[in-house]
C-alpha positions, 0 to 999 in steps of 0.5 A: 190374126189377133194382136198378140198378148203383151210379153217377151219373145226370145228369137234365135237370130240368124246370121246376116240380120241386124237386131233392128231387122229382127224387130222389123220381121217381128212387127210383120209376123205379129202385126204390131209396131210396139216391139223392141229388143234388148242386148243387140247382136252383130249381123254376123252373130246368131242366137238369143235376142230378147224382144218385148211385145206390147207392154212387154217392151216396158220390161226391156230396160229393167231386165238383168241381162248383165251375164251372157254366154257364147260359143265362138270360133277363133281363127289364129294366124290373121288379124283383121280391121274389125277383129272378125271375118268381115274385116280387111286382113291386116296381117297374117302369120303361120299359126301351125307352131302354136302349142295347145299349152300356149293356147291354154295359157293365153285363154287363162290370162284372159279369164277373170276380171280384165281390162279390155279395149273394145273393138274399133267397130263397136257401138261405143260412142266417141264424141257423140258418134258411134265408133263403128261409124267413125271407123268405116269413115276411115277415121282413127278410133282409139278406145279406152280399156274398160273393166269386164269379167270373163268367167269362162273361156274354154277350148272345146276343140282345136281344128288346125288354126280354128279354135272352137270355144265357149265364153261366159262374161259380163255385159260389155265384153267383146268376144271379138276382142278376146279373139284379137287379144288371144291371137296377139298374145300368141304372136300370130294374130287372131279374129272371130269367124263365128259367134252364137249367143247361147244365153243372155241373163235368164234367157237361153236357146231353149226359150228361143224360136227361129223367125221361120217357126214364128212365121208358122206359129206366132204363139211363142210369145211368153205372156207378160205374167210368165215373163216377169216371173222368169226374169225377176224375183217374185213377191205375191201381194194380198188384195189390199197391197195389190190395189195400192201398187196398181194405183202407183203407191209404194209398198212396205219394203222386203229387203229384196236386192234389185228389181223384183216383180209383184203379183196380184192374188190371181197371179197377174204381174202388177209392177216392177218395184225396187226397195228404197228408203224402207219402201218398195217403190214402183219402177213401172206399173204393168197393170194400172188400176182402172180409172 
């Protein structure tokens, strides 16, 4: 198989694999080592994982992955050390008396701008070490609350103590922590039993392929030009400005907010730029001029 063209591949991550495991599988499938990922998913979680291939890895640090959406299942009646089903059960309670009205009120209280204490097994660093590593070593981990925004926390179905929910939120929000805090507010404890990411930034499950599908047909890589057009605002250049940006020279600013892609007259993605000091300055040149 030929080395794949550069771009992005959106994987529907299966449960049981780390994001690093997915990258390792993709390296074998696509026969290239230059693969990276953005927006890590826990091993238990499934769903959208955005990966870069070749020069597509240059996009990963600039992707606007600040909004995410999930479906999840929260089990009331037990709190765990990890706030999910993989952790030691710390306490149990009878959740049969919890009313639907109380659940709705609890979810409403956790919607909007909130201060959230991350799970102790998160990847946040404490004194240079990951919180999850400290927790697994038996050390006490105390994390400060952080501001996050939950734009949607909706109950889809109640099945006894299990709540099927949808969550839309900003990056840095822990759905496990929402499960923990909802259970605590209801007085019975709660933890996450299932999590599926349905969208990260502009990439949704409709763009995703399973690893099995990619094993059979590795053509699902979104070409670099299409990936930039999908993920960033677009600016088309004339030939003279295209030559300038290919040499790394700044362009006249347009007043566009944030990072955007600039394209040659033939449709090639040339660079990612951002307006600063009345100039559009290159953040990364994707198609440098030949020397």
